[in-house]
Every structure is written in structure tokens, then in C-alpha cells.
N, CA, C and O atoms as a Maestro MAE file, in Angstrom:
{
 s_m_m2io_version
 :::
 2.0.0
}

f_m_ct {
 s_m_title
 :::
 protein
 m_atom[288] {
  # First column is atom index #
  i_m_mmod_type
  r_m_x_coord
  r_m_y_coord
  r_m_z_coord
  i_m_residue_number
  s_m_chain_name
  s_m_pdb_residue_name
  s_m_pdb_atom_name
  i_m_atomic_number
  :::
  1 25 -1.835 -81.578 136.600 1 A "MET " " N  " 7
  2 3 -0.780 -82.398 137.148 1 A "MET " " CA " 6
  3 2 -0.796 -83.773 136.487 1 A "MET " " C  " 6
  4 15 -1.851 -84.393 136.350 1 A "MET " " O  " 8
  5 25 0.359 -84.235 136.088 2 A "LYS " " N  " 7
  6 3 0.466 -85.534 135.447 2 A "LYS " " CA " 6
  7 2 0.503 -86.642 136.477 2 A "LYS " " C  " 6
  8 15 1.248 -86.582 137.455 2 A "LYS " " O  " 8
  9 25 -0.300 -87.639 136.246 3 A "ASN " " N  " 7
  10 3 -0.314 -88.835 137.064 3 A "ASN " " CA " 6
  11 2 0.253 -89.973 136.243 3 A "ASN " " C  " 6
  12 15 0.455 -89.845 135.035 3 A "ASN " " O  " 8
  13 25 0.503 -91.074 136.900 4 A "LEU " " N  " 7
  14 3 1.019 -92.240 136.178 4 A "LEU " " CA " 6
  15 2 0.054 -92.681 135.091 4 A "LEU " " C  " 6
  16 15 0.481 -93.135 134.030 4 A "LEU " " O  " 8
  17 25 -1.243 -92.553 135.344 5 A "TYR " " N  " 7
  18 3 -2.191 -93.029 134.340 5 A "TYR " " CA " 6
  19 2 -2.102 -92.240 133.038 5 A "TYR " " C  " 6
  20 15 -2.378 -92.790 131.972 5 A "TYR " " O  " 8
  21 25 -1.726 -90.971 133.100 6 A "ASN " " N  " 7
  22 3 -1.561 -90.196 131.870 6 A "ASN " " CA " 6
  23 2 -0.449 -90.786 131.007 6 A "ASN " " C  " 6
  24 15 -0.582 -90.903 129.789 6 A "ASN " " O  " 8
  25 25 0.642 -91.153 131.660 7 A "LEU " " N  " 7
  26 3 1.757 -91.772 130.939 7 A "LEU " " CA " 6
  27 2 1.363 -93.141 130.405 7 A "LEU " " C  " 6
  28 15 1.733 -93.509 129.290 7 A "LEU " " O  " 8
  29 25 0.614 -93.893 131.201 8 A "ARG " " N  " 7
  30 3 0.179 -95.229 130.761 8 A "ARG " " CA " 6
  31 2 -0.759 -95.127 129.564 8 A "ARG " " C  " 6
  32 15 -0.686 -95.953 128.654 8 A "ARG " " O  " 8
  33 25 -1.634 -94.133 129.548 9 A "LEU " " N  " 7
  34 3 -2.539 -93.965 128.405 9 A "LEU " " CA " 6
  35 2 -1.744 -93.776 127.120 9 A "LEU " " C  " 6
  36 15 -2.046 -94.392 126.098 9 A "LEU " " O  " 8
  37 25 -0.745 -92.937 127.177 10 A "LYS " " N  " 7
  38 3 0.082 -92.682 125.990 10 A "LYS " " CA " 6
  39 2 0.877 -93.933 125.616 10 A "LYS " " C  " 6
  40 15 0.952 -94.298 124.443 10 A "LYS " " O  " 8
  41 25 1.463 -94.578 126.606 11 A "GLU " " N  " 7
  42 3 2.245 -95.792 126.366 11 A "GLU " " CA " 6
  43 2 1.385 -96.874 125.701 11 A "GLU " " C  " 6
  44 15 1.808 -97.500 124.728 11 A "GLU " " O  " 8
  45 25 0.203 -97.084 126.222 12 A "LEU " " N  " 7
  46 3 -0.696 -98.090 125.654 12 A "LEU " " CA " 6
  47 2 -1.132 -97.721 124.242 12 A "LEU " " C  " 6
  48 15 -1.166 -98.571 123.352 12 A "LEU " " O  " 8
  49 25 -1.460 -96.470 124.048 13 A "ARG " " N  " 7
  50 3 -1.889 -96.018 122.708 13 A "ARG " " CA " 6
  51 2 -0.790 -96.246 121.680 13 A "ARG " " C  " 6
  52 15 -1.041 -96.774 120.596 13 A "ARG " " O  " 8
  53 25 0.423 -95.846 122.026 14 A "LEU " " N  " 7
  54 3 1.532 -95.993 121.087 14 A "LEU " " CA " 6
  55 2 1.894 -97.463 120.861 14 A "LEU " " C  " 6
  56 15 2.212 -97.857 119.739 14 A "LEU " " O  " 8
  57 25 1.847 -98.263 121.908 15 A "SER " " N  " 7
  58 3 2.192 -99.681 121.753 15 A "SER " " CA " 6
  59 2 1.181 -100.439 120.900 15 A "SER " " C  " 6
  60 15 1.489 -101.501 120.360 15 A "SER " " O  " 8
  61 25 -0.030 -99.888 120.782 16 A "HIS " " N  " 7
  62 3 -1.055 -100.490 119.929 16 A "HIS " " CA " 6
  63 2 -1.171 -99.760 118.579 16 A "HIS " " C  " 6
  64 15 -2.080 -100.029 117.794 16 A "HIS " " O  " 8
  65 25 -0.241 -98.841 118.327 17 A "SER " " N  " 7
  66 3 -0.156 -98.101 117.055 17 A "SER " " CA " 6
  67 2 -1.417 -97.313 116.712 17 A "SER " " C  " 6
  68 15 -1.829 -97.249 115.554 17 A "SER " " O  " 8
  69 25 -2.025 -96.714 117.742 18 A "TYR " " N  " 7
  70 3 -3.172 -95.834 117.539 18 A "TYR " " CA " 6
  71 2 -2.727 -94.381 117.598 18 A "TYR " " C  " 6
  72 15 -1.799 -94.036 118.329 18 A "TYR " " O  " 8
  73 25 -3.388 -93.544 116.834 19 A "SER " " N  " 7
  74 3 -3.203 -92.101 116.976 19 A "SER " " CA " 6
  75 2 -4.211 -91.600 118.012 19 A "SER " " C  " 6
  76 15 -5.159 -92.306 118.355 19 A "SER " " O  " 8
  77 25 -4.006 -90.399 118.498 20 A "GLN " " N  " 7
  78 3 -4.995 -89.809 119.416 20 A "GLN " " CA " 6
  79 2 -6.340 -89.677 118.726 20 A "GLN " " C  " 6
  80 15 -7.383 -89.890 119.345 20 A "GLN " " O  " 8
  81 25 -6.322 -89.331 117.459 21 A "ALA " " N  " 7
  82 3 -7.575 -89.164 116.711 21 A "ALA " " CA " 6
  83 2 -8.328 -90.489 116.613 21 A "ALA " " C  " 6
  84 15 -9.555 -90.507 116.716 21 A "ALA " " O  " 8
  85 25 -7.619 -91.584 116.419 22 A "GLU " " N  " 7
  86 3 -8.271 -92.890 116.327 22 A "GLU " " CA " 6
  87 2 -8.903 -93.290 117.658 22 A "GLU " " C  " 6
  88 15 -10.035 -93.774 117.689 22 A "GLU " " O  " 8
  89 25 -8.182 -93.093 118.748 23 A "ILE " " N  " 7
  90 3 -8.731 -93.419 120.060 23 A "ILE " " CA " 6
  91 2 -9.931 -92.527 120.365 23 A "ILE " " C  " 6
  92 15 -10.945 -92.997 120.881 23 A "ILE " " O  " 8
  93 25 -9.812 -91.253 120.049 24 A "ALA " " N  " 7
  94 3 -10.930 -90.336 120.277 24 A "ALA " " CA " 6
  95 2 -12.164 -90.785 119.497 24 A "ALA " " C  " 6
  96 15 -13.281 -90.733 120.012 24 A "ALA " " O  " 8
  97 25 -11.963 -91.220 118.272 25 A "TYR " " N  " 7
  98 3 -13.079 -91.705 117.451 25 A "TYR " " CA " 6
  99 2 -13.740 -92.922 118.099 25 A "TYR " " C  " 6
  100 15 -14.967 -93.002 118.170 25 A "TYR " " O  " 8
  101 25 -12.932 -93.858 118.567 26 A "ILE " " N  " 7
  102 3 -13.445 -95.061 119.217 26 A "ILE " " CA " 6
  103 2 -14.248 -94.688 120.476 26 A "ILE " " C  " 6
  104 15 -15.274 -95.300 120.772 26 A "ILE " " O  " 8
  105 25 -13.766 -93.682 121.203 27 A "LEU " " N  " 7
  106 3 -14.420 -93.253 122.438 27 A "LEU " " CA " 6
  107 2 -15.580 -92.285 122.197 27 A "LEU " " C  " 6
  108 15 -16.284 -91.909 123.134 27 A "LEU " " O  " 8
  109 25 -15.774 -91.884 120.941 28 A "CYS " " N  " 7
  110 3 -16.831 -90.933 120.562 28 A "CYS " " CA " 6
  111 2 -16.634 -89.566 121.223 28 A "CYS " " C  " 6
  112 15 -17.581 -88.949 121.710 28 A "CYS " " O  " 8
  113 25 -15.379 -89.113 121.226 29 A "ILE " " N  " 7
  114 3 -15.048 -87.779 121.731 29 A "ILE " " CA " 6
  115 2 -14.139 -87.095 120.711 29 A "ILE " " C  " 6
  116 15 -13.694 -87.727 119.753 29 A "ILE " " O  " 8
  117 25 -13.867 -85.819 120.912 30 A "ARG " " N  " 7
  118 3 -12.957 -85.087 120.029 30 A "ARG " " CA " 6
  119 2 -11.504 -85.402 120.384 30 A "ARG " " C  " 6
  120 15 -11.193 -85.701 121.537 30 A "ARG " " O  " 8
  121 25 -10.633 -85.335 119.407 31 A "GLN " " N  " 7
  122 3 -9.211 -85.592 119.623 31 A "GLN " " CA " 6
  123 2 -8.637 -84.617 120.640 31 A "GLN " " C  " 6
  124 15 -7.794 -84.994 121.455 31 A "GLN " " O  " 8
  125 25 -9.081 -83.379 120.598 32 A "GLU " " N  " 7
  126 3 -8.591 -82.365 121.536 32 A "GLU " " CA " 6
  127 2 -8.926 -82.746 122.979 32 A "GLU " " C  " 6
  128 15 -8.128 -82.529 123.891 32 A "GLU " " O  " 8
  129 25 -10.102 -83.308 123.168 33 A "GLN " " N  " 7
  130 3 -10.525 -83.735 124.500 33 A "GLN " " CA " 6
  131 2 -9.653 -84.897 124.975 33 A "GLN " " C  " 6
  132 15 -9.192 -84.903 126.116 33 A "GLN " " O  " 8
  133 25 -9.428 -85.879 124.100 34 A "TYR " " N  " 7
  134 3 -8.586 -87.014 124.483 34 A "TYR " " CA " 6
  135 2 -7.166 -86.554 124.808 34 A "TYR " " C  " 6
  136 15 -6.549 -87.058 125.746 34 A "TYR " " O  " 8
  137 25 -6.656 -85.616 124.050 35 A "SER " " N  " 7
  138 3 -5.317 -85.085 124.287 35 A "SER " " CA " 6
  139 2 -5.195 -84.504 125.697 35 A "SER " " C  " 6
  140 15 -4.158 -84.644 126.345 35 A "SER " " O  " 8
  141 25 -6.244 -83.862 126.157 36 A "LYS " " N  " 7
  142 3 -6.244 -83.288 127.509 36 A "LYS " " CA " 6
  143 2 -6.206 -84.370 128.584 36 A "LYS " " C  " 6
  144 15 -5.604 -84.167 129.638 36 A "LYS " " O  " 8
  145 25 -6.832 -85.504 128.335 37 A "TYR " " N  " 7
  146 3 -6.766 -86.617 129.286 37 A "TYR " " CA " 6
  147 2 -5.349 -87.186 129.328 37 A "TYR " " C  " 6
  148 15 -4.801 -87.450 130.399 37 A "TYR " " O  " 8
  149 25 -4.771 -87.367 128.147 38 A "GLU " " N  " 7
  150 3 -3.444 -87.956 128.059 38 A "GLU " " CA " 6
  151 2 -2.360 -87.032 128.611 38 A "GLU " " C  " 6
  152 15 -1.360 -87.501 129.154 38 A "GLU " " O  " 8
  153 25 -2.555 -85.741 128.475 39 A "SER " " N  " 7
  154 3 -1.546 -84.791 128.957 39 A "SER " " CA " 6
  155 2 -1.755 -84.400 130.421 39 A "SER " " C  " 6
  156 15 -0.906 -83.731 131.010 39 A "SER " " O  " 8
  157 25 -2.877 -84.812 131.008 40 A "GLY " " N  " 7
  158 3 -3.127 -84.527 132.418 40 A "GLY " " CA " 6
  159 2 -3.831 -83.214 132.683 40 A "GLY " " C  " 6
  160 15 -3.959 -82.805 133.837 40 A "GLY " " O  " 8
  161 25 -4.288 -82.548 131.641 41 A "VAL " " N  " 7
  162 3 -5.007 -81.287 131.812 41 A "VAL " " CA " 6
  163 2 -6.400 -81.536 132.384 41 A "VAL " " C  " 6
  164 15 -6.907 -80.742 133.177 41 A "VAL " " O  " 8
  165 25 -7.015 -82.649 131.972 42 A "ARG " " N  " 7
  166 3 -8.345 -83.026 132.464 42 A "ARG " " CA " 6
  167 2 -8.298 -84.427 133.039 42 A "ARG " " C  " 6
  168 15 -7.486 -85.256 132.628 42 A "ARG " " O  " 8
  169 25 -9.181 -84.682 133.995 43 A "GLU " " N  " 7
  170 3 -9.298 -86.019 134.586 43 A "GLU " " CA " 6
  171 2 -10.082 -86.930 133.644 43 A "GLU " " C  " 6
  172 15 -11.072 -86.509 133.045 43 A "GLU " " O  " 8
  173 25 -9.648 -88.149 133.520 44 A "LEU " " N  " 7
  174 3 -10.318 -89.135 132.676 44 A "LEU " " CA " 6
  175 2 -11.557 -89.667 133.390 44 A "LEU " " C  " 6
  176 15 -11.453 -90.176 134.506 44 A "LEU " " O  " 8
  177 25 -12.728 -89.557 132.760 45 A "PRO " " N  " 7
  178 3 -13.948 -90.091 133.382 45 A "PRO " " CA " 6
  179 2 -13.902 -91.621 133.467 45 A "PRO " " C  " 6
  180 15 -13.282 -92.285 132.637 45 A "PRO " " O  " 8
  181 25 -14.557 -92.149 134.470 46 A "LEU " " N  " 7
  182 3 -14.562 -93.585 134.722 46 A "LEU " " CA " 6
  183 2 -15.071 -94.375 133.520 46 A "LEU " " C  " 6
  184 15 -14.500 -95.413 133.186 46 A "LEU " " O  " 8
  185 25 -16.124 -93.910 132.868 47 A "HIS " " N  " 7
  186 3 -16.664 -94.672 131.737 47 A "HIS " " CA " 6
  187 2 -15.671 -94.778 130.585 47 A "HIS " " C  " 6
  188 15 -15.677 -95.767 129.851 47 A "HIS " " O  " 8
  189 25 -14.818 -93.768 130.420 48 A "LEU " " N  " 7
  190 3 -13.801 -93.838 129.378 48 A "LEU " " CA " 6
  191 2 -12.638 -94.736 129.801 48 A "LEU " " C  " 6
  192 15 -12.050 -95.428 128.970 48 A "LEU " " O  " 8
  193 25 -12.312 -94.724 131.085 49 A "LEU " " N  " 7
  194 3 -11.286 -95.636 131.597 49 A "LEU " " CA " 6
  195 2 -11.701 -97.077 131.329 49 A "LEU " " C  " 6
  196 15 -10.883 -97.887 130.891 49 A "LEU " " O  " 8
  197 25 -12.952 -97.400 131.585 50 A "ILE " " N  " 7
  198 3 -13.451 -98.760 131.357 50 A "ILE " " CA " 6
  199 2 -13.345 -99.127 129.877 50 A "ILE " " C  " 6
  200 15 -12.914 -100.230 129.541 50 A "ILE " " O  " 8
  201 25 -13.732 -98.213 128.998 51 A "LYS " " N  " 7
  202 3 -13.632 -98.475 127.556 51 A "LYS " " CA " 6
  203 2 -12.182 -98.700 127.133 51 A "LYS " " C  " 6
  204 15 -11.889 -99.607 126.355 51 A "LYS " " O  " 8
  205 25 -11.280 -97.872 127.650 52 A "LEU " " N  " 7
  206 3 -9.872 -98.002 127.288 52 A "LEU " " CA " 6
  207 2 -9.292 -99.316 127.789 52 A "LEU " " C  " 6
  208 15 -8.503 -99.949 127.087 52 A "LEU " " O  " 8
  209 25 -9.666 -99.733 128.984 53 A "CYS " " N  " 7
  210 3 -9.201 -101.021 129.512 53 A "CYS " " CA " 6
  211 2 -9.676 -102.167 128.625 53 A "CYS " " C  " 6
  212 15 -8.948 -103.136 128.411 53 A "CYS " " O  " 8
  213 25 -10.873 -102.053 128.119 54 A "THR " " N  " 7
  214 3 -11.415 -103.074 127.226 54 A "THR " " CA " 6
  215 2 -10.664 -103.078 125.890 54 A "THR " " C  " 6
  216 15 -10.323 -104.142 125.373 54 A "THR " " O  " 8
  217 25 -10.415 -101.921 125.349 55 A "ILE " " N  " 7
  218 3 -9.696 -101.803 124.074 55 A "ILE " " CA " 6
  219 2 -8.293 -102.397 124.191 55 A "ILE " " C  " 6
  220 15 -7.867 -103.174 123.336 55 A "ILE " " O  " 8
  221 25 -7.583 -102.025 125.254 56 A "TYR " " N  " 7
  222 3 -6.186 -102.439 125.408 56 A "TYR " " CA " 6
  223 2 -6.029 -103.787 126.123 56 A "TYR " " C  " 6
  224 15 -4.928 -104.331 126.198 56 A "TYR " " O  " 8
  225 25 -7.144 -104.320 126.647 57 A "LYS " " N  " 7
  226 3 -7.126 -105.599 127.365 57 A "LYS " " CA " 6
  227 2 -6.157 -105.565 128.560 57 A "LYS " " C  " 6
  228 15 -5.321 -106.450 128.740 57 A "LYS " " O  " 8
  229 25 -6.308 -104.515 129.358 58 A "VAL " " N  " 7
  230 3 -5.531 -104.354 130.585 58 A "VAL " " CA " 6
  231 2 -6.493 -104.026 131.722 58 A "VAL " " C  " 6
  232 15 -7.639 -103.639 131.495 58 A "VAL " " O  " 8
  233 25 -6.008 -104.186 132.935 59 A "SER " " N  " 7
  234 3 -6.843 -103.866 134.094 59 A "SER " " CA " 6
  235 2 -6.788 -102.370 134.380 59 A "SER " " C  " 6
  236 15 -5.842 -101.684 133.992 59 A "SER " " O  " 8
  237 25 -7.799 -101.887 135.053 60 A "ALA " " N  " 7
  238 3 -7.805 -100.489 135.491 60 A "ALA " " CA " 6
  239 2 -6.672 -100.257 136.487 60 A "ALA " " C  " 6
  240 15 -6.088 -99.174 136.523 60 A "ALA " " O  " 8
  241 25 -6.361 -101.266 137.291 61 A "ASP " " N  " 7
  242 3 -5.247 -101.147 138.234 61 A "ASP " " CA " 6
  243 2 -3.946 -100.854 137.507 61 A "ASP " " C  " 6
  244 15 -3.137 -100.054 137.978 61 A "ASP " " O  " 8
  245 25 -3.739 -101.496 136.361 62 A "TYR " " N  " 7
  246 3 -2.527 -101.235 135.583 62 A "TYR " " CA " 6
  247 2 -2.510 -99.793 135.077 62 A "TYR " " C  " 6
  248 15 -1.511 -99.090 135.228 62 A "TYR " " O  " 8
  249 25 -3.600 -99.361 134.487 63 A "VAL " " N  " 7
  250 3 -3.674 -97.997 133.939 63 A "VAL " " CA " 6
  251 2 -3.461 -96.964 135.045 63 A "VAL " " C  " 6
  252 15 -2.782 -95.959 134.837 63 A "VAL " " O  " 8
  253 25 -4.040 -97.213 136.213 64 A "LEU " " N  " 7
  254 3 -3.952 -96.268 137.323 64 A "LEU " " CA " 6
  255 2 -2.620 -96.345 138.078 64 A "LEU " " C  " 6
  256 15 -2.357 -95.526 138.958 64 A "LEU " " O  " 8
  257 25 -1.786 -97.321 137.735 65 A "GLY " " N  " 7
  258 3 -0.486 -97.433 138.383 65 A "GLY " " CA " 6
  259 2 -0.504 -98.203 139.686 65 A "GLY " " C  " 6
  260 15 0.457 -98.145 140.453 65 A "GLY " " O  " 8
  261 25 -1.584 -98.925 139.950 66 A "LEU " " N  " 7
  262 3 -1.695 -99.698 141.181 66 A "LEU " " CA " 6
  263 2 -1.104 -101.092 141.039 66 A "LEU " " C  " 6
  264 15 -0.797 -101.748 142.035 66 A "LEU " " O  " 8
  265 25 -0.946 -101.539 139.810 67 A "ASN " " N  " 7
  266 3 -0.404 -102.866 139.532 67 A "ASN " " CA " 6
  267 2 0.583 -102.724 138.381 67 A "ASN " " C  " 6
  268 15 0.206 -102.246 137.311 67 A "ASN " " O  " 8
  269 25 1.827 -103.124 138.571 68 A "PRO " " N  " 7
  270 3 2.812 -102.967 137.512 68 A "PRO " " CA " 6
  271 2 2.642 -103.979 136.377 68 A "PRO " " C  " 6
  272 15 3.273 -103.842 135.329 68 A "PRO " " O  " 8
  273 25 1.795 -104.992 136.579 69 A "LEU " " N  " 7
  274 3 1.615 -106.016 135.562 69 A "LEU " " CA " 6
  275 2 0.610 -105.577 134.510 69 A "LEU " " C  " 6
  276 15 -0.371 -104.894 134.805 69 A "LEU " " O  " 8
  277 25 0.868 -105.969 133.325 70 A "HIS " " N  " 7
  278 3 0.124 -105.555 132.144 70 A "HIS " " CA " 6
  279 2 -1.156 -106.370 131.944 70 A "HIS " " C  " 6
  280 15 -2.133 -105.851 131.404 70 A "HIS " " O  " 8
  281 25 -1.168 -107.603 132.357 71 A "LYS " " N  " 7
  282 3 -2.259 -108.523 132.049 71 A "LYS " " CA " 6
  283 2 -3.432 -108.368 133.014 71 A "LYS " " C  " 6
  284 15 -3.273 -107.908 134.144 71 A "LYS " " O  " 8
  285 25 -4.607 -108.759 132.542 72 A "ILE " " N  " 7
  286 3 -5.813 -108.771 133.377 72 A "ILE " " CA " 6
  287 2 -5.782 -110.012 134.235 72 A "ILE " " C  " 6
  288 15 -6.699 -110.240 135.024 72 A "ILE " " O  " 8
  :::
 }
 m_bond[287] {
  # First column is bond index #
  i_m_from
  i_m_to
  i_m_order
  :::
  1 1 2 1
  2 2 3 1
  3 3 4 2
  4 3 5 1
  5 5 6 1
  6 6 7 1
  7 7 8 2
  8 7 9 1
  9 9 10 1
  10 10 11 1
  11 11 12 2
  12 11 13 1
  13 13 14 1
  14 14 15 1
  15 15 16 2
  16 15 17 1
  17 17 18 1
  18 18 19 1
  19 19 20 2
  20 19 21 1
  21 21 22 1
  22 22 23 1
  23 23 24 2
  24 23 25 1
  25 25 26 1
  26 26 27 1
  27 27 28 2
  28 27 29 1
  29 29 30 1
  30 30 31 1
  31 31 32 2
  32 31 33 1
  33 33 34 1
  34 34 35 1
  35 35 36 2
  36 35 37 1
  37 37 38 1
  38 38 39 1
  39 39 40 2
  40 39 41 1
  41 41 42 1
  42 42 43 1
  43 43 44 2
  44 43 45 1
  45 45 46 1
  46 46 47 1
  47 47 48 2
  48 47 49 1
  49 49 50 1
  50 50 51 1
  51 51 52 2
  52 51 53 1
  53 53 54 1
  54 54 55 1
  55 55 56 2
  56 55 57 1
  57 57 58 1
  58 58 59 1
  59 59 60 2
  60 59 61 1
  61 61 62 1
  62 62 63 1
  63 63 64 2
  64 63 65 1
  65 65 66 1
  66 66 67 1
  67 67 68 2
  68 67 69 1
  69 69 70 1
  70 70 71 1
  71 71 72 2
  72 71 73 1
  73 73 74 1
  74 74 75 1
  75 75 76 2
  76 75 77 1
  77 77 78 1
  78 78 79 1
  79 79 80 2
  80 79 81 1
  81 81 82 1
  82 82 83 1
  83 83 84 2
  84 83 85 1
  85 85 86 1
  86 86 87 1
  87 87 88 2
  88 87 89 1
  89 89 90 1
  90 90 91 1
  91 91 92 2
  92 91 93 1
  93 93 94 1
  94 94 95 1
  95 95 96 2
  96 95 97 1
  97 97 98 1
  98 98 99 1
  99 99 100 2
  100 99 101 1
  101 101 102 1
  102 102 103 1
  103 103 104 2
  104 103 105 1
  105 105 106 1
  106 106 107 1
  107 107 108 2
  108 107 109 1
  109 109 110 1
  110 110 111 1
  111 111 112 2
  112 111 113 1
  113 113 114 1
  114 114 115 1
  115 115 116 2
  116 115 117 1
  117 117 118 1
  118 118 119 1
  119 119 120 2
  120 119 121 1
  121 121 122 1
  122 122 123 1
  123 123 124 2
  124 123 125 1
  125 125 126 1
  126 126 127 1
  127 127 128 2
  128 127 129 1
  129 129 130 1
  130 130 131 1
  131 131 132 2
  132 131 133 1
  133 133 134 1
  134 134 135 1
  135 135 136 2
  136 135 137 1
  137 137 138 1
  138 138 139 1
  139 139 140 2
  140 139 141 1
  141 141 142 1
  142 142 143 1
  143 143 144 2
  144 143 145 1
  145 145 146 1
  146 146 147 1
  147 147 148 2
  148 147 149 1
  149 149 150 1
  150 150 151 1
  151 151 152 2
  152 151 153 1
  153 153 154 1
  154 154 155 1
  155 155 156 2
  156 155 157 1
  157 157 158 1
  158 158 159 1
  159 159 160 2
  160 159 161 1
  161 161 162 1
  162 162 163 1
  163 163 164 2
  164 163 165 1
  165 165 166 1
  166 166 167 1
  167 167 168 2
  168 167 169 1
  169 169 170 1
  170 170 171 1
  171 171 172 2
  172 171 173 1
  173 173 174 1
  174 174 175 1
  175 175 176 2
  176 175 177 1
  177 177 178 1
  178 178 179 1
  179 179 180 2
  180 179 181 1
  181 181 182 1
  182 182 183 1
  183 183 184 2
  184 183 185 1
  185 185 186 1
  186 186 187 1
  187 187 188 2
  188 187 189 1
  189 189 190 1
  190 190 191 1
  191 191 192 2
  192 191 193 1
  193 193 194 1
  194 194 195 1
  195 195 196 2
  196 195 197 1
  197 197 198 1
  198 198 199 1
  199 199 200 2
  200 199 201 1
  201 201 202 1
  202 202 203 1
  203 203 204 2
  204 203 205 1
  205 205 206 1
  206 206 207 1
  207 207 208 2
  208 207 209 1
  209 209 210 1
  210 210 211 1
  211 211 212 2
  212 211 213 1
  213 213 214 1
  214 214 215 1
  215 215 216 2
  216 215 217 1
  217 217 218 1
  218 218 219 1
  219 219 220 2
  220 219 221 1
  221 221 222 1
  222 222 223 1
  223 223 224 2
  224 223 225 1
  225 225 226 1
  226 226 227 1
  227 227 228 2
  228 227 229 1
  229 229 230 1
  230 230 231 1
  231 231 232 2
  232 231 233 1
  233 233 234 1
  234 234 235 1
  235 235 236 2
  236 235 237 1
  237 237 238 1
  238 238 239 1
  239 239 240 2
  240 239 241 1
  241 241 242 1
  242 242 243 1
  243 243 244 2
  244 243 245 1
  245 245 246 1
  246 246 247 1
  247 247 248 2
  248 247 249 1
  249 249 250 1
  250 250 251 1
  251 251 252 2
  252 251 253 1
  253 253 254 1
  254 254 255 1
  255 255 256 2
  256 255 257 1
  257 257 258 1
  258 258 259 1
  259 259 260 2
  260 259 261 1
  261 261 262 1
  262 262 263 1
  263 263 264 2
  264 263 265 1
  265 265 266 1
  266 266 267 1
  267 267 268 2
  268 267 269 1
  269 269 270 1
  270 270 271 1
  271 271 272 2
  272 271 273 1
  273 273 274 1
  274 274 275 1
  275 275 276 2
  276 275 277 1
  277 277 278 1
  278 278 279 1
  279 279 280 2
  280 279 281 1
  281 281 282 1
  282 282 283 1
  283 283 284 2
  284 283 285 1
  285 285 286 1
  286 286 287 1
  287 287 288 2
  :::
 }
}
């Protein structure tokens, strides 16, 4: 099931001009695994959410859809 955070992950990745393979490399996972997080097939682990928030400089609340604002 797709959640708002799946859409936000893709939106953030594209707005920063990253490919799935590049993000997967940064996270030290396979591209196929990252694709499953972005498409909603698998749940994103907390430690990866924290890394992604750091990379994109956004709050976890924004990624999770709890805060519509982009800034930390």
C-alpha cells in the first residue's frame, strides 16, 4: 500500500536530481531494495529514514506527511 511518504521519497529524490541507484549507493543498499521502499512494496526502516532526512535536509515529519512544510 502506498503511503504519502512513498510519494515524498520519489519527489525528494527527483527534485535533488538523484537516480534510485545513486540513493541506494549512498544508503549502502541495492537499487532494487530502494525501489521497493519508494513504490510502497516494503516499509522503510527508521535508520534509512534518518539518513534520507539528512541527505535531503528535511524533517521526518515532512517525509511522513505529518508536516506540509519542507524545511527543518
